[in-house]
C-alpha positions, 0 to 999 in steps of 0.5 A, spaced: 196 139 425 203 139 428 205 132 426 205 130 418 207 123 420 204 116 420 206 111 426 203 105 428 204 101 435 202 095 438 199 096 445 197 088 447 196 082 443 192 076 444 195 070 447 190 065 443 190 068 436 193 074 432 189 079 434 192 085 437 190 092 440 194 098 437 194 105 436 195 109 429 198 116 429 195 120 423 196 127 422 189 129 424 189 125 430 190 118 434 186 112 432 185 106 437 185 099 433 181 095 432 177 100 429 171 101 424 171 107 419 164 109 417 163 110 409 162 117 407 162 116 400 161 123 397 164 127 403 158 125 408 156 119 412 148 120 410 144 123 415 149 124 420 153 131 422 160 131 424 159 132 431 154 126 431 159 122 428 164 124 433 159 123 439 158 116 437 165 114 437 167 115 430 175 116 429 176 115 422 172 116 416 172 114 409 171 118 402 171 115 395 176 118 390 171 116 384 165 120 387 168 126 389 172 127 383 165 127 379 162 132 384 164 137 387 171 135 384 178 135 387 180 142 385 174 145 388 176 141 395 183 143 394 181 150 393 177 150 399 182 147 404 182 140 403 177 134 405 177 135 412 175 143 412 170 142 406 166 137 410 167 139 417 171 133 420 177 134 424 179 127 425 183 122 420 180 121 413 182 115 408 180 115 401 179 109 397 182 110 390 176 108 386 179 101 384 173 098 387 168 102 382 172 098 376 168 092 380 162 095 382 161 099 375 163 093 371 158 095 366 160 102 365 168 100 365 173 099 360 179 096 363 186 096 360 193 096 362 193 104 362 187 104 367 180 104 366 175 108 362 168 109 365 162 113 364 160 118 370 154 116 374 152 123 374 151 125 367 154 119 363 160 123 361 167 119 360 171 119 366 179 116 366 182 113 372 189 111 371 194 109 377 197 116 377 191 120 376 188 116 382 194 119 386 193 126 384 186 126 385 187 123 392 193 128 394 188 134 392 183 131 396 188 131 402 186 125 406 191 122 412 191 115 408 190 114 401 189 108 397 193 105 391 189 104 385 188 096 384 184 091 380 179 087 384 177 081 380 169 080 378 170 073 380 175 071 386 174 064 384 176 064 377 184 063 377 186 065 371 182 072 372 185 073 379 192 072 376 191 077 371 188 082 376 193 080 381 199 082 377 196 088 374 195 090 381 202 090 382 204 094 376 199 099 378 202 099 385 209 101 382 206 107 378 202 109 384 208 109 389 212 113 384 207 118 383 206 119 390 213 119 392 214 124 386 209 129 389 212 128 396 205 125 399 208 123 405 211 130 407 205 133 405 201 128 410 198 124 406 200 116 407 199 111 401 197 104 403 198 098 398 193 093 397 193 085 397 189 082 391 189 074 390 182 072 390 181 065 394 188 063 392 193 062 398 199 062 393 196 068 389 195 072 396 202 070 398 205 073 391 201 079 392 203 080 399 211 080 396 209 085 391 206 090 395 211 089 401 217 091 396 215 098 396 215 099 404 209 103 404 206 106 411 200 101 411 197 095 407 190 093 406 187 086 404 182 087 398 178 083 393 174 080 399 166 081 401 165 081 393 160 075 393 164 069 396 162 065 402 164 067 409 169 061 410 172 063 403 173 070 406 176 068 412 181 063 408 183 069 404 185 073 410 188 068 413 193 067 407 195 074 407 194 077 414 200 073 417 205 075 412 204 083 413 209 087 417 207 086 425 209 094 426 204 097 420 197 097 420 193 092 416 186 094 413 181 089 411 177 093 405 169 093 405 168 088 411 163 090 416 159 085 420 161 083 427 161 076 425 166 078 420 170 083 425 171 077 430 174 073 425 178 078 422 181 081 428 183 074 430 187 074 424 191 080 425 186 086 422 186 093 425 182 097 420 175 096 417 170 099 413 163 098 410 157 101 408 153 095 412 151 099 418 148 106 414 145 102 408 142 097 412 139 103 417 136 106 410 132 100 409 129 099 416 134 094 419 138 095 426 143 091 429 142 089 436 145 085 442 139 080 440 140 080 433 138 084 426 131 087 426 127 089 421 123 095 424 117 094 419 115 088 422 108 088 425 110 085 431 113 092 433 107 096 432 105 096 440 112 095 442 114 100 448 121 097 449 127 101 446 130 098 440 136 095 444 136 095 451 143 094 452 145 100 447 147 107 450 145 111 443 140 117 443 136 113 439 135 107 444 134 113 450 129 116 446 124 112 442 120 106 442 120 100 437 113 102 436 115 109 434 121 107 430 116 102 426 111 108 425 117 112 422 119 107 417 112 105 415 111 112 414 118 113 410 120 119 414 127 122 414 128 121 421 127 113 420 134 113 417 137 118 421 135 114 427 137 107 425 144 110 422 145 113 429 144 107 432 147 102 428 154 106 428 154 106 435 153 099 435 159 098 431 163 102 435 161 099 441 163 093 439 170 095 437 170 098 444 169 092 447 174 088 443 179 093 445 178 093 452 178 085 451 184 085 448 187 089 453 184 085 459 187 078 455 179 076 454 178 077 447 175 070 446 169 073 449 169 079 446 163 081 441 
């Protein structure tokens, strides 16, 4: 790792939308954007070897601070050489701060200005996360990009609650940025992204952008979307925030993950995405294909000798028939989830490859 810096460059722009084709330089390699990041919550993308992920077109992975803090613990990861070495992945890694667990584990969480207190999902023991601890844990994990600790409101349409969460996110970001700088995060190759909140309210989104930009960070994310709101509300939230973020820095839309959503967000200037959709859907026997979403348990595939997707170049589609994949799903075989995860991830990465090529060629309106 010769260069510990982080740099983003725009290589091409769409003349009809705000979409751009970019390149993110990180300490562990280059990420071509737009890019989808598979989620490896506990330091693994379920069922996939690192070599398989790379072969599928994976450029950057996401890990979760809360879950890795619980098990195996950031001190062990640090002592064993950091998350890259620990999980055998040589490419870039981004870690979520654990802030999303404030939303997703609401029943286990007590939140106040200092941070959150929650119960461990492993053994029920008390866990406390503050903005400072979230930064310290992530620096011990050692990702290329770490995220600020934010407050994601439970209902993005409840203005009073969203305003409280937005202002708290701003105050927490100040504490995150201070601790990151005190610990020389950038010099160590760990680059902090701030998170924009604001729910479904354009004025709160604009206010949050202004608050986040005050810290002049290496990159910025839009959070608090894909939490139960409708598609049009989601797109409006992105529309309200993305154009206000700097042109020369990467923009990351957190937790969004279907090709339909990618198209809409890229048109609004987003560069990076993550979501559990392709992997979680695979484990429930659902595949994303060029002909639409398929449930492999359906009886119509019992004697279907065609590949899963005749337009896909993944190993699953080159090797197995729909009939065999249905058999695996019906039998609850481990290979079912592995084969479908492999295919879904390749489908998502191939979609992004086509989007990048279309942006370079000036034909992005026909991508996907």
